[in-house]
C-alpha positions as CSV (number, residue, x, y, z in Angstrom):
1,M,-131.3,-15.3,-165.3
2,P,-132.5,-12.8,-162.8
3,C,-130.1,-11.6,-160.2
4,R,-130.8,-12.2,-156.5
5,C,-132.3,-8.8,-155.9
6,A,-134.6,-9.1,-159.0
7,H,-135.6,-12.6,-157.9
8,E,-136.5,-11.3,-154.4
9,K,-138.6,-8.6,-156.0
10,L,-140.4,-11.1,-158.2
11,E,-141.1,-13.3,-155.2
12,D,-142.4,-10.3,-153.2
13,S,-144.6,-9.3,-156.1
14,R,-146.0,-12.8,-156.4
15,L,-146.7,-13.0,-152.7
16,Q,-148.5,-9.7,-152.8
17,R,-150.7,-10.9,-155.6
18,L,-151.5,-14.1,-153.8
19,Q,-152.3,-12.2,-150.6
20,S,-154.5,-9.7,-152.5
21,H,-156.6,-12.7,-153.7
22,S,-156.6,-14.5,-150.4
23,N,-158.9,-12.1,-148.6
24,L,-156.7,-12.4,-145.5
25,G,-156.3,-8.6,-145.2
26,S,-154.8,-7.8,-141.8
27,L,-154.7,-11.5,-140.9
28,T,-151.4,-11.8,-142.9
29,R,-149.7,-10.9,-139.6
30,L,-150.9,-14.2,-138.0
31,T,-148.2,-16.8,-138.6
32,F,-146.8,-19.8,-136.9
33,D,-143.8,-17.7,-135.9
34,N,-145.9,-15.5,-133.6
35,L,-148.1,-18.3,-132.3
36,V,-147.4,-19.9,-128.9
37,P,-147.6,-23.7,-129.4
38,Q,-149.3,-24.2,-126.0
39,G,-151.9,-21.5,-126.6
40,K,-153.1,-18.9,-124.1
41,S,-154.9,-21.0,-121.5
42,D,-153.2,-21.7,-118.1
43,D,-155.1,-25.0,-117.8
44,P,-152.6,-27.9,-118.5
45,A,-155.3,-29.9,-120.2
46,N,-156.2,-27.1,-122.6
47,Q,-152.5,-26.5,-123.3
48,E,-152.1,-30.1,-124.3
49,R,-155.2,-29.8,-126.6
50,F,-153.8,-26.7,-128.2
51,L,-150.4,-28.3,-128.7
52,R,-152.0,-31.2,-130.6
53,A,-154.0,-28.7,-132.8
54,Y,-150.8,-26.7,-133.4
55,R,-148.9,-29.8,-134.6
56,A,-151.8,-30.8,-136.8
57,A,-151.9,-27.3,-138.3
58,T,-148.2,-27.2,-139.1
59,T,-148.4,-30.7,-140.7
60,F,-151.4,-29.6,-142.7
61,A,-149.7,-26.4,-143.9
62,A,-146.7,-28.4,-145.1
63,N,-148.9,-30.8,-147.1
64,P,-152.7,-30.0,-147.2
65,E,-154.7,-33.2,-147.4
66,G,-158.3,-33.7,-146.3
67,W,-160.0,-31.3,-143.9
68,L,-159.0,-29.7,-140.7
69,V,-161.7,-28.6,-138.3
70,F,-161.1,-26.5,-135.2
71,T,-163.6,-26.0,-132.3
72,G,-163.3,-24.0,-129.1
73,P,-164.4,-20.8,-127.4
74,S,-163.7,-17.3,-128.5
75,G,-160.1,-16.3,-128.0
76,S,-158.8,-19.9,-128.0
77,G,-156.7,-19.4,-131.1
78,K,-158.8,-20.9,-133.9
79,T,-158.5,-18.0,-136.2
80,H,-154.8,-17.6,-135.6
81,L,-154.2,-21.3,-136.5
82,A,-156.3,-21.1,-139.6
83,A,-154.7,-17.9,-140.8
84,A,-151.2,-19.2,-140.1
85,I,-152.0,-22.2,-142.4
86,A,-153.2,-19.9,-145.2
87,N,-150.2,-17.6,-144.8
88,Q,-147.8,-20.5,-144.9
89,R,-149.2,-21.8,-148.1
90,L,-149.0,-18.3,-149.7
91,A,-145.4,-18.0,-148.6
92,V,-144.4,-21.0,-150.6
93,G,-146.4,-19.8,-153.7
94,H,-149.7,-21.6,-153.4
95,R,-153.1,-20.1,-153.6
96,A,-155.4,-20.0,-150.6
97,I,-158.6,-18.1,-149.8
98,F,-159.7,-17.1,-146.3
99,E,-163.4,-16.3,-145.7
100,G,-165.5,-15.6,-142.7
101,V,-168.7,-17.4,-143.3
102,P,-171.0,-14.4,-142.7
103,D,-168.8,-12.3,-145.0
104,L,-168.7,-15.0,-147.6
105,L,-172.5,-15.1,-147.9
106,D,-172.5,-11.3,-148.1
107,H,-170.0,-11.5,-151.0
108,L,-172.2,-14.0,-152.8
109,R,-175.3,-11.8,-152.4
110,S,-173.4,-8.7,-153.6
111,T,-172.6,-10.4,-156.9
112,F,-176.3,-10.0,-157.9
113,S,-175.8,-6.2,-157.8
114,P,-175.7,-4.5,-161.3
115,N,-172.4,-2.8,-160.1
116,S,-170.7,-6.0,-159.1
117,D,-167.2,-6.6,-160.8
118,V,-167.6,-10.3,-160.5
119,S,-170.5,-12.6,-161.3
120,Y,-172.0,-15.1,-158.8
121,D,-170.8,-18.0,-160.9
122,E,-167.2,-16.7,-161.1
123,L,-167.0,-16.2,-157.3
124,F,-168.6,-19.5,-156.5
125,L,-166.4,-21.4,-158.9
126,E,-163.3,-19.8,-157.5
127,L,-164.3,-20.7,-153.9
128,Q,-165.3,-24.2,-155.0
129,G,-162.0,-24.9,-156.8
130,T,-159.4,-23.0,-154.8
131,P,-156.5,-25.3,-153.7
132,L,-157.1,-24.3,-150.1
133,L,-160.2,-22.8,-148.6
134,V,-160.4,-21.5,-145.0
135,L,-163.8,-20.9,-143.6
136,D,-164.0,-19.0,-140.3
137,D,-166.9,-18.9,-137.8
138,L,-169.1,-21.6,-139.3
139,G,-172.4,-21.7,-137.3
140,I,-173.2,-18.0,-136.8
141,Q,-174.3,-17.3,-140.4
142,S,-177.7,-16.1,-141.3
143,S,-180.1,-19.1,-141.3
144,T,-182.1,-18.1,-144.3
145,P,-182.9,-21.0,-146.6
146,W,-180.9,-19.4,-149.4
147,A,-177.8,-18.9,-147.2
148,E,-178.0,-22.5,-145.9
149,E,-178.4,-23.9,-149.4
150,K,-175.5,-22.0,-150.9
151,L,-173.1,-22.7,-148.0
152,F,-174.0,-26.4,-147.9
153,Q,-173.6,-26.6,-151.7
154,L,-170.1,-25.1,-151.5
155,I,-169.0,-27.3,-148.6
156,N,-170.6,-30.4,-150.0
157,Q,-168.8,-30.0,-153.4
158,R,-165.5,-29.6,-151.7
159,Y,-166.3,-32.7,-149.6
160,V,-167.1,-34.8,-152.6
161,A,-163.9,-33.6,-154.4
162,K,-161.9,-34.0,-151.2
163,L,-160.3,-30.6,-151.6
164,P,-158.2,-29.3,-148.7
165,T,-160.3,-27.2,-146.4
166,V,-159.9,-25.7,-143.0
167,I,-163.1,-24.9,-141.0
168,N,-163.4,-23.0,-137.7
169,V,-166.6,-23.7,-135.9
170,A,-167.9,-20.6,-134.2
171,A,-167.5,-20.0,-130.5
172,G,-170.3,-21.5,-128.4
173,V,-171.2,-24.0,-131.2
174,S,-170.1,-27.7,-131.1
175,L,-170.4,-30.2,-133.9
176,D,-173.3,-31.8,-131.9
177,D,-175.2,-28.5,-132.3
178,L,-175.0,-28.6,-136.1
179,E,-177.5,-30.3,-138.4
180,E,-176.7,-33.9,-139.3
181,K,-175.9,-33.0,-142.9
182,W,-173.1,-30.7,-141.6
183,R,-172.0,-32.9,-138.8
184,T,-171.5,-36.0,-141.0
185,R,-169.2,-34.1,-143.3
186,L,-167.2,-32.1,-140.8
187,A,-166.6,-35.2,-138.6
188,D,-166.1,-37.8,-141.3
189,P,-163.1,-39.7,-140.0
190,G,-162.1,-40.7,-143.5
191,L,-161.5,-37.1,-144.5
192,S,-161.7,-34.7,-141.5
193,Q,-159.5,-34.2,-138.5
194,V,-161.4,-32.4,-135.6
195,N,-159.3,-30.6,-133.0
196,Q,-160.9,-29.1,-129.9
197,L,-158.7,-26.3,-128.6
198,E,-160.3,-25.9,-125.2
199,A,-162.9,-28.0,-123.4
200,R,-166.4,-26.6,-123.5
201,Q,-166.9,-24.8,-120.1
202,R,-169.2,-22.2,-119.0
203,S,-167.2,-19.5,-117.2
204,L,-169.9,-19.4,-114.5
205,L,-172.2,-22.4,-114.3
206,D,-175.6,-21.0,-113.3
207,C,-177.6,-23.4,-111.2
208,S,-178.8,-20.6,-109.0
209,G,-182.6,-21.0,-109.4
210,T,-184.5,-18.0,-108.2
211,M,-181.4,-16.2,-107.1
212,G,-180.5,-15.4,-110.7
213,L,-177.2,-15.1,-112.5
214,D,-177.2,-11.3,-112.4
215,L,-177.2,-11.2,-108.6
216,I,-174.3,-13.7,-108.5
217,K,-172.3,-11.5,-110.9
218,S,-173.0,-8.4,-108.8
219,M,-171.4,-10.0,-105.6
220,T,-167.7,-8.8,-105.4
221,F,-165.1,-8.0,-102.8
222,D,-165.6,-4.3,-103.5
223,N,-169.2,-4.3,-102.4
224,F,-168.8,-6.7,-99.5
225,D,-169.0,-4.9,-96.1
226,P,-166.7,-6.6,-93.6
227,K,-167.2,-3.9,-91.0
228,R,-171.0,-3.9,-90.4
229,I,-171.6,-1.1,-88.0
230,N,-174.3,-2.9,-86.0
231,L,-172.1,-5.9,-85.1
232,P,-170.4,-6.4,-81.8
233,P,-166.5,-6.2,-82.0
234,E,-166.1,-10.0,-81.8
235,Q,-168.4,-10.6,-84.8
236,R,-167.0,-7.7,-86.8
237,H,-163.4,-9.1,-86.3
238,N,-164.7,-12.5,-87.3
239,L,-166.3,-11.1,-90.5
240,E,-163.1,-9.2,-91.4
241,Q,-161.1,-12.5,-91.0
242,A,-163.6,-14.2,-93.3
243,Y,-163.1,-11.5,-95.9
244,K,-159.3,-11.7,-95.7
245,I,-159.3,-15.4,-96.0
246,A,-161.7,-15.4,-99.0
247,R,-159.6,-12.7,-100.7
248,G,-156.4,-14.7,-100.2
249,F,-158.0,-17.8,-101.6
250,A,-159.2,-15.9,-104.6
251,E,-155.7,-14.8,-105.4
252,N,-154.3,-18.3,-105.0
253,P,-156.9,-21.1,-104.8
254,D,-155.2,-23.9,-103.0
255,G,-157.0,-26.7,-101.2
256,W,-160.6,-26.3,-100.0
257,L,-162.3,-23.4,-98.2
258,I,-165.4,-24.3,-96.1
259,L,-167.5,-21.3,-95.1
260,Q,-170.1,-22.0,-92.4
261,G,-172.7,-19.7,-90.9
262,E,-176.4,-18.9,-90.8
263,N,-178.4,-17.7,-93.8
264,G,-177.5,-14.1,-94.7
265,C,-174.2,-14.0,-92.9
266,G,-172.2,-13.4,-96.1
267,K,-171.1,-16.9,-97.1
268,T,-172.5,-16.8,-100.6
269,H,-171.4,-13.2,-101.2
270,L,-167.8,-14.2,-100.4
271,A,-168.0,-17.3,-102.5
272,A,-169.4,-15.4,-105.5
273,S,-166.7,-12.7,-104.9
274,I,-164.0,-15.4,-105.3
275,A,-165.7,-16.6,-108.5
276,N,-166.0,-13.2,-110.0
277,Y,-162.4,-12.3,-109.0
278,R,-161.1,-15.5,-110.8
279,L,-163.3,-14.8,-113.9
280,R,-162.0,-11.3,-114.2
281,N,-158.5,-12.6,-114.3
282,G,-159.3,-15.1,-117.0
283,H,-159.7,-18.3,-115.0
284,P,-162.6,-20.7,-115.4
285,V,-165.0,-21.2,-112.5
286,S,-168.1,-23.3,-111.9
287,F,-170.6,-21.9,-109.4
288,V,-173.1,-24.5,-108.3
289,I,-176.0,-24.2,-105.9
290,V,-176.2,-27.7,-104.7
291,P,-180.0,-28.4,-104.7
292,D,-180.4,-26.9,-108.2
293,F,-177.4,-28.8,-109.4
294,L,-179.0,-32.1,-108.4
295,D,-182.2,-31.0,-110.2
296,H,-180.1,-30.3,-113.3
297,L,-178.5,-33.8,-113.1
298,R,-181.9,-35.4,-112.8
299,S,-183.2,-33.4,-115.8
300,T,-180.5,-34.8,-118.1
301,F,-182.3,-38.1,-118.1
302,A,-185.3,-36.5,-119.9
303,P,-185.5,-37.4,-123.6
304,D,-185.5,-33.8,-124.7
305,S,-182.5,-32.8,-122.6
306,K,-179.8,-30.8,-124.6
307,V,-177.0,-32.0,-122.3
308,T,-176.1,-35.5,-121.2
309,Y,-175.7,-36.5,-117.6
310,D,-172.0,-37.5,-118.3
311,E,-171.3,-34.1,-119.9
312,L,-172.7,-32.1,-117.1
313,F,-171.3,-34.2,-114.3
314,E,-167.8,-34.4,-115.8
315,R,-167.7,-30.7,-116.4
316,V,-168.4,-29.9,-112.8
317,K,-166.1,-32.7,-111.5
318,N,-163.1,-31.4,-113.4
319,T,-163.5,-27.7,-113.5
320,P,-160.4,-25.9,-112.2
321,L,-162.3,-24.2,-109.4
322,L,-165.6,-25.4,-108.1
323,I,-167.9,-23.5,-105.7
324,L,-170.6,-25.5,-104.0
325,D,-173.2,-23.1,-102.5
326,D,-175.8,-24.1,-100.0
327,Y,-174.5,-27.6,-99.3
328,G,-176.8,-29.4,-96.9
329,E,-180.0,-27.8,-98.2
330,H,-180.6,-30.5,-100.7
331,S,-182.8,-33.6,-100.3
332,S,-181.1,-36.4,-98.5
333,T,-182.0,-39.2,-100.9
334,S,-179.5,-42.0,-101.4
335,W,-179.1,-41.0,-105.0
336,A,-178.3,-37.4,-104.1
337,Q,-175.8,-38.5,-101.4
338,E,-174.1,-40.8,-103.8
339,K,-173.7,-38.2,-106.6
340,L,-172.3,-35.6,-104.2
341,Y,-170.0,-38.2,-102.7
342,Q,-168.7,-39.1,-106.2
343,L,-168.2,-35.4,-107.0
344,I,-166.4,-34.5,-103.7
345,N,-164.4,-37.7,-103.6
346,H,-163.1,-37.1,-107.1
347,R,-162.0,-33.6,-106.3
348,Y,-160.5,-34.8,-103.0
349,N,-158.3,-37.4,-104.7
350,A,-157.3,-35.0,-107.5
351,R,-156.7,-32.2,-105.0
352,L,-158.7,-29.8,-107.1
353,P,-159.6,-26.4,-105.4
354,M,-163.1,-26.0,-104.1
355,V,-165.2,-23.6,-102.0
356,V,-168.2,-24.9,-100.0
357,T,-170.8,-22.8,-98.2
358,M,-173.1,-24.5,-95.7
359,C,-175.4,-23.6,-92.8
360,C,-175.0,-26.9,-91.0
361,G,-172.0,-28.2,-89.1
362,L,-169.6,-30.9,-90.5
363,D,-170.9,-33.3,-87.8
364,E,-174.3,-33.1,-89.5
365,V,-172.8,-34.1,-92.9
366,E,-172.8,-37.7,-94.2
367,T,-169.7,-39.3,-92.7
368,R,-167.9,-40.1,-96.0
369,I,-168.3,-36.6,-97.2
370,G,-167.8,-34.9,-93.8
371,S,-164.4,-36.6,-93.2
372,R,-163.1,-35.3,-96.5
373,L,-164.4,-31.7,-96.0
374,A,-162.8,-31.7,-92.6
375,D,-159.4,-33.1,-93.6
376,P,-156.9,-30.5,-92.2
377,R,-154.4,-31.4,-94.9
378,L,-156.7,-30.0,-97.5
379,S,-159.5,-28.0,-95.9
380,L,-159.7,-24.6,-94.1
381,V,-163.0,-24.5,-92.2
382,F,-164.2,-21.1,-91.1
383,N,-167.4,-20.3,-89.2
384,I,-168.8,-16.8,-89.9
385,M,-170.4,-15.6,-86.6
386,A,-172.2,-12.6,-88.1
387,P,-176.0,-12.8,-88.1
388,D,-178.2,-12.4,-91.1
389,Y,-177.2,-9.0,-92.7
390,R,-180.9,-8.4,-93.5
391,A,-181.4,-7.7,-89.7
392,D,-179.3,-4.6,-90.2
393,R,-181.7,-3.0,-92.6
394,P,-184.0,-0.2,-91.4
395,A,-187.2,-2.4,-91.7
396,A,-185.8,-4.8,-89.2
397,R,-184.2,-2.5,-86.6
398,N,-186.5,-3.6,-83.9
399,V,-185.7,-7.2,-84.4
400,T,-183.0,-8.6,-82.2
401,P,-180.6,-10.6,-84.4
402,P,-179.4,-14.0,-83.3
403,H,-175.9,-14.2,-81.9
404,P,-174.5,-17.6,-82.8
405,G,-171.3,-18.8,-81.3
406,P,-168.6,-20.5,-83.3
407,R,-169.3,-23.9,-84.6
408,R,-166.9,-26.6,-83.5
409,N,-165.6,-28.4,-86.6
410,K,-162.6,-30.3,-87.5
411,G,-160.2,-28.8,-90.1
412,R,-157.4,-26.3,-90.3
413,S,-157.6,-23.4,-87.9
414,A,-156.7,-19.7,-88.4
415,D,-157.9,-17.9,-85.3
416,N,-161.4,-17.4,-83.8
417,G,-164.3,-18.6,-85.9
418,K,-162.4,-21.8,-86.9
419,R,-161.0,-24.8,-85.3
């Protein structure tokens, strides 16, 4: 009988052999012990999603049965969960193989080299029959016919044999994006358990039309000029106030911020600055130009649309921070008014943070919507008195810019420019 020290050495040696065949490499450091059960997101809904996936992973690691599929954006924790499962199985003396799908296909191709230490059949049979196979980043592999055929052959054989398998779907890819032959196997309720770690959200929802996403990305607090030299003191003070309020909202979005003023006064720049500030700090934002958003909603009814109406509308309704740019510039059809009312009323009842920019006054907005935008318990309404900044450019020096007075609107007040 080996003594305790000898037994520990034997166990360590066995674990090292298993790890060397697992292909985990540096991923042996990723375990359940150093994984936060709620994940990294600060969104409570995403924390709940990750906790469910964490529990499913620990249960699977204790007794692998069927398939476990993880979906979610990059950095959501898919690889950590999958590697933790493999490491847990190795720790208790069971074989497991971890393969990134692009690397797996490269390994299979390399077996045809005259210098290869292993034949194609040997490697393929090992992957096909291993007690636990973990495939990472499915969906970003080369789409050559050979690669598709070999990968599907491997997955299909494990599907038929019902061998325990963990599959991470690549970031930006959903099960709906995969071909039917993949989707029917990965989502088979009789074999597979699918866990979405984070809801699919674009960090910046671009409905900007001709404005372009690049311009939205370039608008920050650093390049906003709150002290335009050609402004009268009252307008300069008003613009500085708008800057400070927007900066404060970006640091702690609470309630609604309504920015009013004529075209070119800086509303969109401040709204985009809020969005970019939140994004840089890892918080999701949806930036929506209202007329284009309505066009996007209409386009979802087309037979060839890649996104459903419900998917787009729900994503915008429930995003942690929504920015509605150019409200009031849309068509006033009854359909458009109803959709915007549903959107704003949902966020009003849920008290979800929102920024709205508009050229019109709240008294010009449809009553049901205007009363919610003006609610002083939720909204801070600020009228930017500065004229179009384009009037300050050299080509327009001889043009006398308009000098609008403050709009009189209901809502919370915080000095001149608001009421």
